[in-house]
C-alpha positions in Angstrom: -6.3 4.7 -28.4 -6.9 5.5 -24.8 -8.9 3.9 -22.0 -12.2 5.5 -20.9 -13.3 5.9 -17.4 -15.5 3.2 -15.9 -18.9 4.4 -14.7 -19.0 4.5 -10.9 -22.7 3.8 -11.2 -22.1 0.4 -12.8 -24.0 -2.5 -11.3 -22.0 -5.0 -13.4 -18.3 -4.0 -13.3 -17.2 -7.2 -15.0 -19.5 -6.6 -17.9 -18.4 -3.1 -18.5 -14.7 -3.9 -18.1 -15.1 -6.9 -20.5 -16.7 -4.5 -23.0 -13.8 -2.1 -22.7 -11.3 -5.0 -23.2 -13.2 -6.1 -26.3 -13.3 -2.6 -27.7 -9.6 -2.2 -27.1 -8.6 -5.5 -28.8 -11.0 -4.9 -31.7 -9.3 -1.6 -32.4 -5.9 -3.3 -32.5 -7.2 -6.1 -34.9 -8.8 -3.4 -37.1 -5.6 -1.5 -37.4 -3.6 -4.6 -38.2 -6.1 -5.8 -40.8 -5.8 -2.4 -42.5 -2.1 -2.7 -42.6 -1.5 -0.1 -39.9 0.4 -0.3 -36.7 -1.9 0.3 -33.7 -0.9 3.3 -31.6 -1.5 2.8 -27.8 -1.4 5.7 -25.4 -0.6 4.9 -21.8 -0.7 7.9 -19.4 1.9 8.3 -16.8 1.2 9.4 -13.2 3.3 10.2 -10.2 2.7 10.8 -6.5 5.6 13.2 -6.1 8.1 15.4 -7.8 11.2 17.2 -6.6 10.0 20.8 -7.0 8.0 21.9 -3.9 7.4 25.4 -5.4 5.8 24.1 -8.6 2.1 23.9 -9.3 2.4 20.2 -9.8 -0.4 17.6 -10.1 1.3 14.9 -8.1 -1.1 12.5 -6.5 -4.1 13.8 -8.5 -6.1 12.1 -11.3 -4.2 14.2 -13.9 -1.4 12.5 -15.9 2.1 14.0 -16.0 2.8 12.6 -19.5 2.2 9.5 -21.7 3.9 6.6 -23.4 3.1 6.2 -27.1 3.5 2.5 -28.0 3.6 1.3 -31.6 4.7 -1.9 -33.4 6.9 0.3 -35.6 9.4 0.6 -32.7 11.2 -2.7 -31.8 11.5 -1.7 -28.2 7.8 -1.5 -27.9 6.9 -4.8 -29.5 7.7 -6.9 -26.4 5.9 -4.6 -24.1 2.7 -4.8 -26.3 3.1 -8.6 -26.6 3.3 -9.0 -22.8 0.4 -6.6 -22.2 -1.9 -8.4 -24.6 -1.0 -11.8 -23.1 -1.8 -10.6 -19.6 -5.0 -8.9 -20.9 -6.1 -12.2 -22.4 -5.6 -13.9 -18.9 -7.5 -11.0 -17.2 -10.4 -11.4 -19.7 -10.8 -15.1 -18.9 -10.7 -14.3 -15.1 -13.5 -11.8 -15.5 -15.5 -14.1 -17.8 -15.3 -16.9 -15.2 -15.5 -14.6 -12.2 -12.3 -16.1 -10.8 -9.2 -14.6 -9.2 -5.5 -15.4 -9.5 -2.2 -14.0 -8.2 0.4 -12.0 -10.1 2.7 -14.9 -9.6 0.2 -17.3 -11.2 0.2 -15.0 -14.3 4.0 -15.0 -14.5 4.1 -18.8 -14.6 1.6 -19.0 -17.5 4.3 -17.6 -19.9 7.7 -17.6 -18.0 9.8 -17.7 -21.1 8.0 -14.6 -22.5 7.7 -12.7 -19.3 11.2 -13.5 -18.1 10.7 -11.7 -14.7 7.9 -10.9 -12.3 8.4 -7.2 -12.7 7.5 -7.5 -16.4 4.1 -8.9 -15.4 3.7 -6.2 -12.7 4.4 -3.5 -15.3 1.9 -5.0 -17.8 -0.8 -5.1 -15.1 -0.2 -1.4 -14.3 -0.4 -0.6 -18.0 -3.7 -2.4 -18.3 -5.1 -0.6 -15.2 -4.2 2.8 -16.7 -5.6 1.8 -20.1 -8.9 0.5 -18.6 -9.0 3.3 -16.0 -9.6 0.8 -13.2 -7.9 -0.5 -10.0 -6.0 -3.7 -9.9 -8.6 -5.6 -7.9 -11.1 -4.9 -10.8 -9.0 -7.2 -12.9 -9.4 -10.0 -10.4 -5.7 -10.1 -9.8 -4.3 -10.2 -6.3 -0.8 -10.0 -4.8 -0.6 -13.6 -3.5 -2.8 -16.6 -3.5 -5.3 -17.2 -0.7 -3.5 -20.3 0.4 -0.5 -18.2 1.4 -2.6 -15.5 3.0 -4.3 -18.0 5.3 -1.0 -19.7 6.4 -0.8 -20.0 10.2 2.4 -20.2 12.2 1.6 -22.9 14.7 4.0 -21.8 17.5 2.6 -18.3 17.9 -0.8 -18.8 16.3 0.0 -15.7 14.1 -0.9 -15.5 10.5 2.0 -15.1 8.1 0.6 -12.1 6.3 -1.0 -8.7 6.9 -2.7 -8.7 10.3 -5.4 -6.9 12.3 -6.7 -7.2 15.9 -8.7 -5.0 18.2 -12.2 -3.7 18.7 -13.8 -4.4 15.3 -16.1 -6.9 13.7 -16.9 -7.3 10.0 -17.7 -9.7 7.2 -15.8 -10.5 4.1 -18.6 -11.9 1.9 -20.1 -14.5 4.2 -17.1 -15.0 6.4 -17.2 -13.3 9.9 -14.1 -11.6 11.4 -15.0 -11.2 15.0 -12.1 -9.4 16.6 -14.3 -7.8 19.3 -14.9 -11.0 21.2 -11.2 -11.3 21.7 -9.4 -8.0 20.9 -5.9 -9.3 21.2 -6.5 -12.3 18.9 -4.9 -11.9 15.5 -6.9 -12.1 12.3 -5.7 -11.8 8.6 -6.7 -8.7 6.7 -9.0 -9.8 3.8 -7.6 -10.0 0.3 -11.0 -9.0 -1.3 -11.6 -5.7 0.5 -14.4 -4.9 -1.9 -16.4 -7.7 -0.2 -15.9 -6.3 3.3 -19.2 -5.1 4.8 -21.2 -4.6 8.1 -18.2 -3.1 9.9 -18.9 -2.5 13.6 -16.3 -1.0 16.0 -16.1 0.6 19.4 -12.4 1.6 19.0 -11.1 5.0 19.8 -8.4 5.0 17.1 -6.5 2.9 14.6 -2.8 2.2 15.1 -0.7 1.0 12.0 2.6 -0.6 12.9 5.4 -1.3 10.4 6.6 -4.6 11.8 5.2 -7.9 12.7 7.5 -8.1 15.8 6.0 -4.9 17.2 2.5 -6.1 16.4 3.3 -9.3 18.3 4.7 -7.3 21.2 1.4 -5.3 21.4 -0.7 -8.5 21.2 1.3 -10.2 24.0 0.9 -7.1 26.2 -2.9 -7.1 25.6 -2.6 -3.6 24.2 -5.9 -3.5 22.5 -7.8 -4.6 25.6 -6.2 -1.8 27.6 -6.5 0.9 25.0 -9.7 0.2 23.0 -8.1 0.5 19.5 -7.6 -1.4 16.2 -4.0 -2.4 15.3 -2.9 -3.2 11.8 0.4 -4.3 10.2 1.3 -4.7 6.6 4.6 -6.3 7.7 6.9 -3.8 6.0 5.8 -2.0 2.8 2.0 -2.4 2.7 0.4 -4.3 -0.1 -2.8 -3.1 -1.9 -5.3 -5.0 0.4 -3.7 -3.5 3.5 -3.9 0.0 2.2 -7.4 -0.4 0.9 -8.6 -2.0 4.2 -7.1 0.9 6.2 -8.7 3.5 3.9 -12.0 1.7 4.2 -11.9 1.7 8.0 -10.9 5.4 8.2 -13.7 6.4 5.8 -16.4 4.2 7.4 -15.5 4.6 11.1 -14.2 8.2 11.1 -11.4 7.3 13.5 -8.0 8.9 13.8 -5.2 6.8 12.4 -1.7 6.8 13.7 1.4 5.2 12.2 4.4 3.7 14.1 7.5 2.9 12.1 11.2 2.5 12.7 13.3 5.7 12.9 15.1 5.0 9.7 14.7 5.9 6.0 12.8 2.8 5.2 10.4 3.2 8.1 9.7 6.8 6.9 9.2 5.6 3.3 6.6 3.1 4.6 4.8 5.9 6.4 4.7 8.1 3.3 3.3 5.1 1.3 0.3 4.9 3.6 -0.3 8.7 3.5 0.7 9.7 0.0 0.8 6.4 -2.0 3.6 4.9 -4.0 5.1 5.9 -7.3 4.5 2.5 -8.8 0.8 2.7 -8.1 0.5 6.5 -8.7 -2.3 6.0 -11.2 -4.5 4.7 -8.4 -3.3 6.9 -5.6 -6.8 8.4 -4.9 -8.1 4.9 -4.0 -5.1 3.8 -1.9 -3.7 6.7 0.1 -4.9 7.6 3.6 -4.3 11.4 3.9 -5.7 11.4 7.5 -3.0 9.2 8.9 -0.6 10.9 11.4 3.0 10.0 12.3 3.1 8.8 15.9 6.8 7.8 15.9 9.5 6.9 16.1 10.9 10.4 15.6 14.7 11.2 15.6 13.8 13.6 18.4 12.4 10.6 20.4 16.0 9.4 21.0 16.6 12.2 23.5 13.0 12.5 24.7 12.9 8.9 25.8 16.5 8.6 26.8 17.6 5.9 24.3 21.2 5.1 25.1 23.9 5.6 22.4 24.5 1.9 22.3 21.0 1.5 20.8 21.6 4.0 18.0 22.9 2.8 14.6 25.0 4.9 12.2 23.3 5.8 8.9 24.9 3.9 6.0 25.8 5.7 2.7 22.7 4.2 1.1 20.6 5.5 4.0 21.9 9.0 3.5 21.3 8.9 -0.2 17.7 7.8 0.4 17.1 10.5 3.0 18.5 13.2 0.7 16.2 12.0 -2.1 13.2 11.9 0.2 13.8 15.4 1.4 13.2 16.7 -2.1 9.7 15.2 -2.4 7.2 17.9 -3.1 4.5 16.7 -0.6 6.8 17.0 2.4 7.3 20.7 2.2 3.8 21.4 1.0 1.7 19.1 3.3 3.8 17.9 6.2 6.7 20.3 6.8 7.1 18.9 10.4 7.8 15.5 9.0 10.5 17.0 6.8 12.1 18.7 9.8 12.4 15.4 11.6 13.7 13.7 8.5 16.3 16.5 8.2 17.3 15.9 11.8 17.9 12.2 11.2 20.3 13.1 8.3 22.1 15.8 10.4 22.5 13.5 13.4 23.6 10.6 11.2 21.9 7.9 13.4 18.8 5.7 13.3 17.1 3.3 15.6 14.5 0.6 15.7 11.2 0.7 17.6 12.4 -2.2 19.7 15.2 0.0 21.1 12.6 1.3 23.5 12.7 -2.1 25.2 16.0 -1.0 26.8 13.8 0.5 29.6 11.5 -2.4 30.0 10.0 -5.2 27.8 6.6 -3.5 27.8 7.8 0.1 27.7 6.3 0.5 24.2 2.8 -0.6 25.3 2.7 0.8 28.8 4.6 4.1 28.5 5.6 5.2 25.0 2.4 4.8 23.0 0.0 6.0 25.8 2.2 9.1 26.4 2.3 9.9 22.7 -1.5 9.5 22.2 -2.7 11.1 25.4 -0.1 13.9 25.2 -1.0 14.4 21.5 2.7 14.2 20.6 1.7 13.3 17.0 2.5 15.1 13.8 
C-alpha cells in the first residue's frame, strides 16, 4: 500500500488527511483479519548523491527507491509498531485541531520509542506515506512555551529570530518589525498562518549564529541598510526554512547567507539552498534555491587581511566532512564556484569564524564587510 497525493485544492486539509489515515489503517486491519501480513511501501528520497555526471533525480519529487515493510520480518515489526502509535497520536491531533511537539510524542510511549530519533523517523515515514509535510500532521519541533522564552538580560528570544523592515500577522498576532527595525522578534512556528506580509526591505540576510545576529542588532544594521535579518541559530529547523522560503516567494527579494568559514557553516548554507537528506521527501517545500553565499569564504582570509592568529587548523573530522561534501552532485552541477571555495578550504587546511573579522574593529562586520560584499556584488 502506498500513500496518495493530497489535493492542493483541498479546503479542508485535516478532513482529507484524516480520510487517508483511515484508509491506510483500514487496509492494515483488513489484511490482518484475512490472515495476511500487510505490505507497507515507503518511498525513499535524497537531496544529493555522489555522482555529479549522473542523470540523478536528487532534490526532485521522484523517489530513489523504497522500503518494503512487512510483519513477516522481525526487524520491521518494531518500526511498524512505532509508526502506528505515532499515527494514532497524529490522528487525534488532527481530529481535535491541536498541535504538539516531537518531544511530547516521545514521552507518550518512552519505553517503546526508546529514543527521540525513533519518533523522528516514524514522523518522516508517515509524511512519505501520506504525501504531506510535517506541519500538516500538526507536529512541531518544540513547544510554543520554549519558542517564546525571553532572555531578560539582552531581551533576545532564545529561538529562531527575525528583525528588519517587515510587518506580518501570524493568525491574529501582529509582528511589527518595521516600527523598530533592530528589535528582535521570534520567527513563527505556524508559518502556514503567516499573512499580510508588508516590507520595504532591499534584501534578506540569513546569518548562521545568534552572536552575529546580536552584533548586527547592536550596530543598528537594519536601520542603516534597509534589510531583513534572520537566524536559525545553527542548523535551521523547518519553521525557519519555511518562513525564509515564504518571504523570498512573496517579496521577491534577493537572499544572502552568512556562515562561518568551516565545514559546518557550509553545510548550513547548503541546507538552506538544497535542503537536508533527512527531509529530502519535502525538499521542494523547504529549499530556497535563490539564496546566495555572501561569506565567509576561504578567500576572504586574504582579501580582508585576517591574521594567522585568527585562523584555526582543520581537524581530521573537518577534513573528512569536506571531502564528503565535495562529492555532492549539486555542487558541481549548480554552484561550481561554491565547490572551488570549499576545495580551497581543504587545500589551505584552515578555517575561521565570522567573529574573526572583529580583529579590525568591533563593528567591522556591519560597517565594512557586509556593505562591501553587497555593494560590490562579491556574492556567489
